[in-house]
C-alpha angles and dihedrals in degrees: 000000000000113000128234118281123211104191125185094177128072118326091227090069096055094096092050089049092054092049091048093051091050092049092053091047092051091049092050094050093047124252095236094057091046092050091054093047102041105018137248093300090082090058088058090048090052090052091050092049092047091050092048093052096040094049094049114119092221123070112254127198128177119198132183128228092284090054090248113148111248099172137016131176128222093260091057092047092052091045092055095040101255122140092221136010092244090073090065097053115112094017121127115261091215091061090060096038107031093172094055108134109250133187118185090346092305126111112243123216111249122247108249090019097253135082137164117224143143123272124202114230125212090257091055096253120130123240126196110232140177108228137193129181132207132176115227124194111218104170127279094015141035119241132199118233114203119191117194134189126188107235097179094115092047090051090050091048092050090048091052091050092048091051092047090049095050104034137065110250095216102048104018091233122130114278130234094267093053092047091052092048091050091048090051091055094045094047091048088066096058097086096098101017133100100196125088144219129218133223118200122193115198125192125186113233118221092010090130089060090056092050094046095045105036101023136249095285091062090042090054092051089051091053092048092051092045090051091053091049091052091049092050091057094058136084119238094261094051120094128222122194139177111225095188139290109011096333122112134180134205124199118203107197122219135310092050127148124217089239092056092050095049093043091052091048091056091047090052091052091050094051093047090051091061111103117270113224101200099166140000091277101021122088121157136180126211135172130223136218120206129195120196127203128175132210132249090004095065103017142353099202128071097236093048093046091052090048091052092051089047091052090051092048093053089047087057090050091053089065107267089123135294091274124048130179113213113266116193092200090060095045108114093184104071096079091038089054092053091050091048092051090055090046092055093053092045091048091057092054094043095051097244092138120082135180125235120193126218111200120239117209137200100240094209096056106018091233121142110249100175147315138253114234110228122194119234129185118202104187114205092226107025099035123220114005116201118240088234087067104043104030097064089046091049089049093054096046099041095245088118090078092061090043091053092050091050092048094051092048094047097044093050092047090053090046091052090056093050090048091051089055091055106265118131099204134131134225132224126210125193117233119209119217092249091053090060089063089062109098090192092066098085090050091050092049092049091048094050092046090054093044092054096037092235124151111241095239089066089069120074120190113205120212130188121235090240089059090057095044090051084070121187135161090241093055092049091047092052092046092048091053091048091049089048089060089061098249119141124249125211133186107229125210092008109197098039095084137018122271121190106233089215090054092050090055094044092053091046095229115194105200139034112205107203112220117249091241088070091049101040091047091064092062094056094059096265115141113280091212093098094056091045092047091052090050091048090048090053091050093047089054092048093249133136112250114225120184120211129204100026103176107156138045089238091058091048093051092048091052092047091050090049091055098250106166103204140016147173136193145117092292091060102032140324125229111281141178117275095253092053091048088051089055090050090053091048091052091051091050090050092050090050091049090050091051090050092050093047090047092051090047092052091048092050092050091050091050091051090054 
């Protein structure tokens, strides 16, 4: 009795499509005639079909070959602003969905079955919807089934996440990641251009005294007011960012003259020098130092341009004037950088680099599921050198490729030893952006996996959001080959950059590592909605949610309640040398064995009774 359905949308809607087609057919033939011919049971069937369609959460429209609406459910009527579905009957589908794909006046089913578009409501407002189309044969004609879902809240949620990821929570200015991404895009367009852009770095002088004397609350109000003053000095197309602490940046997009950049720098100093009234009885005065660097005159790469502006800013702080334009002749860092580059390569060969491992736990059971490999440099003369110092330098000079190869080889060798001792854990290795431009990396990973007899899924490669946003065909090709090996991919520090959700799905990422700022913020009384939203986003994308920076029991309990699968942080375990991590694994195996023995003993005693 029910006609054939040819659906090109989601399989889970096929039953609903059949019921809808039958309902339309019954309506067209006339319920009275059907009741006489087939009995009152069909009236009951019609009521069931009507209830099924009307109670559906999604909006449902059925149109004939002329795209005239023949049936609409209550959800569709509410979505388009009608009091009842009867008001929609006979209307043109194209009037409600102007962007509906048409061919010869007919709506065409969408490849993949799903599409996001804009729908026009009765009041003229536009509504973002997720749409799927199916063709339904209801003899003697073919009908079009349209299923709609309002995605307004999802769009708002994604916008909130994007804003959180790209803006500083204290001042509302762009953050470091967003500034760097913008610089990348602007600098990429300088190949055939003769104009220039300017980067200004501004640092507040004596800010530490304000914090130490009057407290961090007053210091925060000072930063917020300073940020607003910086913003007020700029044109709409100019970008202000907070890089951290009391350091700000301003990007003047091309075309920008040297005179404009220097003039703005002086104006910024003048506005910062005006007294800050932070409370009824608290007024403070601070100074500012500004360094100016121009591209491509001084640098063509983001890291180098930032370094030039930083050199100029510190020259201003040393007393050459509150504003300093970068001067290559006065740059003491060029030779030092060359020496440091050589030192990194020599350190790899001399074994100065070590790996420390931070445990990663399953939050539901407390069991260790793996470890993140963290790079450490113990220089024979200068002692420990922080990754924040040598990693950016290695990125700029290309040494990071050799460092990545060494890290992968060492981490998999350590993992093989832990596996041989009986632990079934995995290991994660961070991949720098420059390393993803190395087409030899997939071959190296495959070779080391074979050498150590480790299944690919035991290795997780962690990528930053900035790496993904700096999209290139080469990066996607390298990632596709790595994913083809069977290794896992994770987005590290999620929330500090901007990841395209479509890109995450296309690359088939496995894990979303939620940045510690989302986690730590929950302990200070900030809303926990951001952490929960990030966890929910991971789950909606089919990813494992991993929380970073867990430092308190309250944070741990919140994450457990929110369904976060895995986590790491000082509360659970700090980074440690490989031999100490091996002992931690051995202790966990021993504890598990003891529980098993005690459990068997208790079971035997119960049987004896």
